[in-house]
N, C-alpha and C positions, 0 to 999 in steps of 0.2 A: 096553221102552223107549217112552217117551211122546214123541210129536212135538208141538212147540208150534205152535199155529196162528198163523202170522204172515201178514198180508196181503202179497201180492206187490206190491213197489214197481216200477212201470213208469213211466218218465217219457215223457210224450207230447210235450213241447216245453219251451220256456223258461217260467219263471215270470214273472209280471208284474213283480216286483222286478228280475229280471235284465234284462228288456227296458228298464225305466226307467233302470237304471244305465248300460247301453250307450248309450242315447240321450243321456243327460246327458254322458257322456264324449265322444261325437261332437260334441255342441254346443260343449263347451269347446274341443276341437281346432279346430273351424271358426272360432270367434270369435278364437282366437289366430293361426291361420294365414292367414285370409282377407285381412287388411290387407297382408300381404307380397306378395300377388299382384294386388291391385286396382289400384294406381297405378304400374304399371311404365312407362307412357308418359312420365311426367315424368322418371323416371330415364334413360330412353332418349334423350330430347331433350337432357338435360343432358350425357349422354355424347357425343352427336353434337357438341354445341358445344365440349366439351373436345377432341374430335378435330380440329375446325376450328382451335382455338387451337394445337394441336400442329402442324398444317400451316402456319399462319402463322409460328410460331417457326422451323420448318425453312426456309421460304422466305426469311425474314429473314436467317438464318445464311448460306444459300447466296448470296443476292444481295449481302450485305455482303462475303463472301469474294471474289466477282467484282469488286466495287467496289474493294476493297483492291488486287487484282492490277492493275486498270486505273487506279489512282490517282484514283478518283472519290469522294473523301471530303470534298469541299467542301460548302458550304451547299446547292448545287444541282448536279445531274449526272444522268447516265443511263447505263444499261448496255444492251447488246444480248444477248438470249438467243434464239438461232435467228434468226428474221426480225423479232421484236418488240423494241421499245424500252420500257424501264421507267424511270420517273422515280425519282430518289434525292433524299433530304434528309439531309445530313450523312453520306453513305455508306450509308444504309439505305433500303429501299423507301419511297416516299412514300405517305402515306395516301390522297391524292386523285390522280386522273388529272391529267396535265399539261394545262392549258387554254390555248388560244390567246388572243389579244387580243380576239377576237370572242366569247369565252365557250364556244366549242366545244372538244371534246376535241382536244388536240394529238396529237403522234405518240408520246408516252410514256404508258404505263399506270401506274396505281398498284397497291397491294397486292391489290385485289380481282381484278384480272386475273392477277396473278402466281401466285396459288394455283389459279386456273382450276377453279372448281367445276363439277361435272357439270351439264348443262342440266336433268336431271330431279331435281336436288337440292332438298331442302326448305329449304336455306339461301339467303337472298337477300343479295346484297352490293351496297352502294351505292358510288358512285364516291368517297365521302368516307371509306371505311374502316370502315363499320359493317356487321356481319354479323348477320342475324337469322334465327331459326328461324320459317319461315312458318306452321307448323302449331301453334305455341305458343298457349296461351290468350290471352296478350298478347305479341305479338312484340317490342314495345319493352322488355319485361321478360325477354326471353330473347335477349340479344344480346351480341356482343363489339364493342368499339370500339378501333380501332387508331389511335394518335396518333404523329405524326412524332417522330423522335429530336431531342432538344434540342441535342445536339452529337455529334461523331464518337466520343466515348468512352462515351456512354450509349445503350443499346439502346432502341428504341421501346417505348412502354408499351401493353400490351393490357389493357384493363379489361373485366371481365365482369359482367353483370347477369343472373343465372340464377334470379331470384326467382319467376318465373311461367312456367316452361317447361311 
């Protein structure tokens, strides 16, 4: 019986072709997956603003319910929640704080005080019903604007500009 001399095949590592293929595959995965993780801050800011919008909607519903119970559905009015008074326009929370004749804030707060944002919040609320994300690239383009109800049958309008959060 004759033995055929065959060189022993021992593999010492990966071939150059195998390494190149693995690097190319990893590169393709990195290029397709990276954009999904790079710009999450914009999505987070938009989500925060959507949450604020939901808070405003809830506050409007609760204040309007209390206004209906107290028959405060006229062009102007106010409701008391706890020790605070809140201005109403057509039975819904007012966009702006009630101002006295001298231009100072009167005794009734508008929508910005009704939703009572945390002091450490990144959301700034003006007395005129404008809510902005202070850490946005352009806060004026990452805002919600609350407008007074036009009548007692129409809910207040909340417009959003989230183009540059």
